[in-house]
C-alpha positions, 0 to 999 in steps of 0.5 A, a space after each residue: 460709396 454704394 456698392 453693387 450687390 453680388 450676382 448669382 451664377 444664374 444672373 451671370 450666365 444671362 448676363 453673358 448670353 444677353 451680351 453675345 446676343 446684343 453683339 451678334 445682333 448689332 454685326 448682323 444688323 449692321 452687315 445688313 445695311 452696310 451690304 446694302 448701301 455697298 450693293 447699291 452700285 449693282 442695282 444701279 447699273 441694270 440696264 444696258 452697257 457697251 464694253 469696251 465704252 471707249 477706245 482708238 482704232 484705225 480707219 478700215 480697222 474692225 473692233 468688237 463691242 460687246 452689249 452686256 445686259 444686267 438685270 440685277 437680282 430680278 428674273 427678266 424675259 425680255 431685254 430689248 436694246 435700242 442703239 443709234 450710231 452715225 453711218 457716216 462714220 461707223 459701219 456695222 460690219 457683224 451682229 452675233 446675237 446670244 440667243 438659241 436662234 443664233 446657236 451660240 453655246 451659252 444663249 441667254 435668250 430664246 428667241 431674237 425676234 424683233 431684232 434688226 435683221 441685218 447689217 444692211 438695214 442697220 448701216 442704212 439707218 444708223 439704228 440697230 435693235 437687238 432684242 431677247 426674249 424668253 418663253 415658257 419653253 425656254 424658261 422650263 430648261 434653263 430658267 428666266 434670265 437673272 444676273 449679268 450676261 452679254 445679249 450681243 458681241 457688235 463689229 464696227 469699222 471706222 469709216 472716217 479718220 478723225 471722228 470721235 463716233 458715239 454709240 448711243 441707246 435709245 432710252 424711249 424704246 429700250 426696256 428690261 422686263 421683269 417676269 413677276 410685275 411686267 414692268 421696265 426696270 431699266 436703271 441706266 444705259 452706257 453707251 461708247 465713245 470711239 476714236 477713229 485715228 488721225 493723220 500723224 499719229 497713225 501708220 500710213 501709206 501716202 503719196 508724195 507730192 499729194 498735189 501738183 500742176 503739170 503740162 498735158 502729156 508730161 512725165 511726173 513722178 510721185 513716191 508712195 511713201 510708208 510709216 509704220 511708226 514704232 511697229 515692225 511689219 513684214 508686209 505693205 500692200 498699196 491698192 491705188 485706183 485712178 481714172 485711166 481716161 484722164 492719167 496713165 501709169 508710165 513705169 513703177 519701180 518698187 523698193 525691193 530687193 527683186 528690183 536690185 535696188 541699194 535701198 530696197 526695203 523688202 525682200 520680194 514684191 511678190 503680188 504687185 501688178 506687172 502689166 502696165 497695159 493691164 493696170 492703165 486699162 482698169 485704172 488699178 495699180 497693186 503695189 506690195 512688199 514682203 519681207 521673208 525670214 531670209 531677209 529679215 535676219 540680214 536686214 531685220 524687220 522694216 519700221 519706221 518711214 521709208 519709200 514702197 514705189 517710185 511711179 511715173 505719171 502721164 496726163 492726158 487731158 487738159 484741164 482736169 484734176 486727176 485723182 489718185 485714190 489709195 483704197 483704205 479696206 485694201 491696203 495693208 501694213 502687217 504687224 510681225 507680231 500678231 499679223 495684224 494690219 495696223 494701216 490707220 491712215 491713208 492720202 492720195 493724190 490730185 494732180 492738175 493738167 493744163 497747157 503750160 503745166 504751170 501756175 501763177 502761184 505756188 500750191 500749199 496743202 495741210 499734210 496734218 490735222 486732216 479737215 473735219 478732225 475731232 480732238 480732245 482737250 489736251 491731245 497733241 495735235 501734229 501740224 505740218 505744211 507741204 508746198 508743191 511748186 513744180 517750177 522750182 523742183 530740185 530747187 531750195 526755196 526759202 519759205 515763210 510760215 505762218 499757222 494761225 487759228 480763228 479762235 487762238 491766234 498765231 500758233 507757229 512759224 515752223 513748217 512742222 510742229 506739235 501742239 496741245 493747248 488749243 481751246 475747246 472750240 472749232 477751229 479754222 486753222 490757216 497756213 500762209 506761206 510766203 516764198 522768196 519772192 514775196 508770192 503768197 499761197 494759203 490752206 485751211 481746215 476746220 478741226 474741233 477740240 472737245 472736253 474730255 469726258 466719261 462714256 456717256 451714261 443715261 439714267 432712265 426713269 422707267 425702273 421706279 419700281 423693283 418688285 423683288 428687292 423693293 426700293 427706297 431713296 436715299 440721298 437721291 439714290 433708290 436702294 433695296 429696302 430688304 436689307 434695310 428693313 432686316 437690319 433696322 428692325 434687328 438693331 431696334 429690337 436689340 436696344 429695346 431688349 437692352 433697355 427692358 433689361 436695364 429697367 428690370 435690373 433697377 427694380 431688382 436692386 430697388 428691393 
């Protein structure tokens, strides 16, 4: 058996030192390569993103979205984000740019030269430019911008109930410019998708009935209904608007303790309209319910469904349809916790006046879903229909119901039901109602069911070079070359060292 010779103390020390160097080098080189791959997410996120990128908000509710900028490890002196939105679905309410020109505490840039001047211009076109510039004067005091920050905070308001509205970036116009190379380094653009509340799943104020046919100069009754779902509220305010030449308010009986009602749901009606002459002159009626601590201690805060007021109207002109609108941005359901307006859905009424007040066929109205509403696949959709038949008020009619979709066929025979398995498509939903005499009436709405997807992220082809860090394509993904090169060089040097040392030991042994 071949025996290895004994090593001298000097050779043992050299071997130990070499082993330590090799181990350290392997760890260092591996760490550089691994950290480079781990850090690729930060490189891919160089560009702009909206935060939050998704959310569900009530119509008329304001919500804030931060416009985030990320330059990675690169100094930049220009950040220009160009956004697009649908002004019929969203309204831009405010723009707060984080530049020194806007006197914010921590400006990201010196100037906002080139930005859209105001919300009016943006809402007219549905386009918004937010530009941040950094000149030499700002750079001397603060340094160029590098890393992550907020370029602006945008405040939107949902306008159209049932809409799923997207805010996207214009890739061709947006830029993030490197100080060193004066090149656009954008890698990704992540926009937002925001859902505006639906009827049936949002706190609401509605009129009941919402439609009807009545004889001219005949009194008819309408209830103002509120529904806070599971939220406790202490304020309910409904603002109604109508054409006083077509319809007038004969009485407004509020369901408050001030009216000495046994079914009062609020303590006070402070702020309600009391002068009906003025109401019928202006065509505006305000109904307010307030609950104070004294009432709350006795009855608890209001929660769920209730009637805020009983109204009596009179039609003034024949052969017209008078609208009674609920003004969304003035009406309120205020939560006890946080004192926030949670009102998400309103529905007014349309009332026809003719000589007899009777139509040959009764009317039906789909209360939910709303016409034009958008849903995602798997969403629970509430279907509900109401029957309006002035000739049989107070009489229980035996109605039968048939709901159908032009895409999925028959859906239900109930007056109200939930469904969460509609196919991805645009559906025309129709309900056919038949009374005991065999007379029929129908109503239809169109809704869209879409695939669920992540917020839209656009990958830009403009940032092909990142001069400060370099770049290399690996499995289709660009990575900075510095970490890879350093790690590879260290590993190769260690391998060569080990090989040479082994060869030298063989020569020594051969002697």
